[in-house]
C-alpha positions as CSV (number, residue, x, y, z in Angstrom):
1,M,12.8,107.6,164.7
2,R,11.9,110.8,166.4
3,S,13.7,110.0,169.6
4,W,16.7,108.9,167.6
5,R,16.7,112.1,165.5
6,K,16.7,114.2,168.8
7,T,20.1,112.7,169.7
8,H,21.4,112.6,166.1
9,P,20.7,115.9,164.3
10,P,21.2,116.0,160.6
11,T,24.4,117.4,159.2
12,A,24.4,120.5,157.0
13,E,24.7,118.2,153.9
14,E,21.8,116.0,155.0
15,Y,19.6,119.0,155.8
16,A,20.3,120.5,152.4
17,K,19.3,117.1,150.7
18,Q,16.1,117.0,152.8
19,R,15.1,120.5,151.8
20,C,15.9,119.9,148.1
21,R,13.8,116.7,148.0
22,A,10.9,118.3,149.8
23,Y,10.9,121.3,147.5
24,T,11.0,119.0,144.5
25,N,8.0,117.1,145.8
26,V,6.1,120.4,146.2
27,L,7.0,121.4,142.6
28,I,5.7,118.0,141.4
29,K,2.4,118.4,143.4
30,R,1.9,121.9,142.1
31,G,2.5,120.8,138.5
32,H,5.6,123.0,138.0
33,L,7.8,119.9,137.5
34,V,6.4,117.0,135.5
35,R,7.7,113.5,136.3
36,G,9.3,112.2,133.2
37,E,10.6,108.9,131.8
38,C,13.9,107.3,132.5
39,I,16.7,108.8,130.5
40,F,18.2,105.4,129.9
41,C,15.4,103.0,129.1
42,G,12.3,105.3,128.7
43,E,10.3,103.6,131.4
44,G,8.0,105.8,133.4
45,P,7.1,107.2,135.8
46,A,10.7,107.6,137.0
47,E,12.4,108.7,140.2
48,A,14.0,112.1,140.6
49,H,17.8,112.2,140.8
50,H,19.5,115.4,141.9
51,P,23.1,115.9,140.5
52,D,23.3,119.1,142.5
53,Y,21.3,119.6,145.7
54,T,21.6,123.3,145.5
55,R,19.5,123.3,142.4
56,P,16.2,121.5,143.2
57,R,14.7,122.2,139.8
58,L,17.6,120.4,138.0
59,V,16.3,116.8,138.0
60,V,17.4,113.8,136.0
61,W,14.6,111.2,135.7
62,M,15.7,107.6,136.2
63,C,13.8,104.4,136.7
64,K,14.4,102.7,140.0
65,Q,16.8,100.1,138.5
66,H,19.0,102.7,136.7
67,H,18.9,105.0,139.7
68,R,20.2,102.3,142.0
69,E,22.8,101.3,139.5
70,H,23.9,104.9,139.2
71,H,24.4,105.3,142.9
72,K,26.1,101.9,143.2
73,E,28.5,102.9,140.5
74,W,29.1,106.3,142.1
75,I,29.8,104.8,145.5
76,S,32.3,102.3,144.2
77,T,34.4,105.0,142.5
């Protein structure tokens, strides 16, 4: 992966997504952001979904199934 990344640098959008995800993980580890339950079914712990990558504290919690369905639906539109 490292050798591939040297020849394929991330785009500005990919870099912003990486920074947002990393910052969110730091917030979770420090206890500033608490992992919640899925907004659809109430299962927990849920995955973090970022509607806007410029706002890493704005997180929508979704279970794995609903998160995948959300992205599948978003891609098909």
